[in-house]
N, C-alpha and C positions, 0 to 999 in steps of 0.2 A: 126710205131705206136704200132703194136701188141707186138713188142719186148720191147718197153718202158713199156707197161702195165705189161708184164710178169716180167720184172726186178723190177718194183715197188711192185708187189705182193710178189715176192721172198724176197725183203728187209723187207717188213712188217712181213712176216712169220719168218724170221731170227730174227727180233727185238722181236717178240713175244716169240720165243724159248729162246732168251737170257734173257729176262725179267723173264720168267718162271723159268729158271735155277737159276737166281740170287735170286729169291724169296725162292726157296727151300734150297739153300746154306745158305742164311741168317737165315731162319727158323731153319735149322739144328744146327747152332752155337748159336742161341739166344733162343732156345726152353725152356731152364730152367732158363732164365733170366727174370727180371721184364718187359722187353720190350714186351714180348709176353703174359704176364699174363692177361692183360685186354681182349685180343682176346680169350684166353681160357675160361675165365668166361663168355664172350659173347656167346660162343658156348654152354656152360653148360646151359645158360639161354634159348637158342633155343631148346635144348634137353627137358627141363622141360616144356616149352611153348607148344611144340609139343605133349607131353602127355596130356596137358590140352585141346588143340584143338581137339584131338582125343576123349577125354571124352565128350566134348560138342557136337561133331558131331554125337555121338552115343547115345545121350539122357542123358548124365551125367552132372556133374557140376564140377567146379573148386573151391575147398574150400580155398586153398592157395598154393603159391609157395614159397619155401625157397631156398636161395643160400648160400653156405658157402665159406669162403676164401681159403679153401683147394681144390677147384675145384670140389666140390660136390654140390648136390642139391636134391630137392624132390618136386614132384607135388602131392598134396593131393587132390584126386578126389573122387567124390561120384557118384555111378551108372555108366551107360555107359557100353560099351562092353570091358571087361577086356583084351581080346586077342588083340584087335586093339589098345587100350590105352597103353598096355605094349610094343607093337611092335613099337609104334610111336616115342619113344625117340631117339635112335641112328639113325634110318632111317629118322626121322624128321629133325634132325640137318643136315644130309646129304642132304635132300631135299631142305632145306633153303639155303644151300651152293650153290647148283645147280641153284636155283632161282636167287640168287644174281649175280652169274656169267652170267646167261642168260640175266639178266636185263641190264648189262653193254653193251651188244651188241645191245640194242634197240636204234637206232640212233635218233628216234623221241623224246625220253625223255632225257633231259639234265642229265648228271651224278650228277651234284650238287643237282638236285631235288630228285634223287634216294637216295643219302646220307641223305638228310634232311628227306625224308619219312621213311627210316629205323630208323633214330634217333627218330622220332616222335612216331613210333610204339613201339619201345623199352621203351620210356618214358611212353606212355599210358598204355601198358601192365603191366609195373612195378607198376604204380600207382593203377591199378585195382586189381592185383592178388598177388604181392610179399608182404610178411608179416613178414620179419625179417629185423633187422637193417642193416646188411651188404648187403643183397640183395637189399633193398630199396636204400641205398646209391649208390651202384654200378649201378643199372639200371637207376636211375634218372640222375646220373652224366654222364654215358656213352651215354644215349639217348640225353642229352643236348649237350654233346660234338659233337656228330654226327650232330645234327641240326645246331650247330654253324659252323661246318666244311662245311656243305652243303651250307651255306650262304657266306662263306669266301673263300673257296678253288676254284682255277680255274678248268676247265673241266678235264684237263689231270690228275691233282692230285686227283680229285674226282674219276676218273675211276680207278686209282691205289688203292685207299682206298677201293672201292667196290670190286675190284678183290681180294684184300688181305683178306677181310672179307669172301668172298665166298670160296676161296681156303683153308683158315684156317678151315672153318667149315667142308668142305669135308675131309680134311686130319685128323682133330682132331676126327671126327666121326670114322674113321678107327682105329686110334691109341687108342681111348677110348674103342672100342669093344675089341681090342686085350688085353689091359691092364685089363679091368674089367671082361672079360668073358673067353678069351683063357688063359691068364697068371694066373688069380686068380679065377678059377671057383667056389671056396668056398664062394666068396662074395655073399651077397644077392642083386644081380643086377637085372635088368629088365629080363635078360635071365633066371636067377634062378627062379624068380617068374613065368615066362612063362612056365618053365619046370614043376613047381608044378601044374600049371593050365592044361597043355596039356599032361604031361607024356613023352614029348620029352626031351631028356637030354639037360642040359645047354650048353654043348660044341657044340651040334648040332646046336642050335640057334646061337651061336657065329660064327660058320663056315658059316652058311647061310647068316647072316647079313654082315659079312666081305666080303663075295663073292659079295653080292649085292652092297655093298659100293664101292668095287674095280671096278666093271664093270661100275657102274653109274659114278664114278669119271673119269674113262678112257674115257667114251663117252662124258662127259662134256669137257674134255681136247681136244678131237678131234674136237668137235663142235667149241670150241673157236679158235683152230688152223685154221680151215677151214675159219672161219669168219675174221681172222686177215688180 
C-alpha cells in the first residue's frame, strides 16, 4: 500500500514537472507572437492595478488607469505614500501571480469558480478605473472571456488556465524589471522615480526587485511541486 502511494505521488510530481517544462518551452517560442499578447497586457494591468491599490491603502486615490497596445500603462494616483505606491507595480504583479498559483491548490474551491472570479474582478476594475479606449476594450473583453471560460471549461482546463495566468505573471514581472530597469536604466520607470524619491540608484532598485522576484517565484514553484 505504501509503495502504491509513493508511486502515485512520484507520477504526479513527474507530471507536474513535465507540464511546467512544456509551459516554459511553449512560452519561449511563443513569447513574441500574438498568442501570448493578451497574457502580457493582463500582467501590465495587474502592475497598474497594484499601484492603485497601494495608493488607496495608504490614503490616496486612483484618478485613472491607462493601458496601451505596446505593453505599457500608467496609474495616475493622487496622495498616498509615494514609496509604497511606486514599489507596488512590479512586485504587485509578482504577488498576484503567486496568489493565482496558490489559489489553484485550494481543493475546496472549484477551479471554474476561480477563473470566473478573476474575470469578474478584471471586468469590474476596468469599468471602475480604466479610462482609455484600448484599456477599456481589453479589460472588458478579457474579463468577459474569463467569466465565460469559468462557466464553460471543465475543471482540468480551468486549472491549466489559472496556472498559466499565475506563471506568466511571475515570469513577466521578472522580465519586465530586467527590460525596464536593468537593460534600460535611462527610462522613466518606477525604479527611476523611486531613485529620485530616495536617492538610491535606479539600478539598485532593479537588482533588489529582481532578486525578490526570483526568490518568490522559486518558492512558489517549490510549493506547487510539493503540493503536486
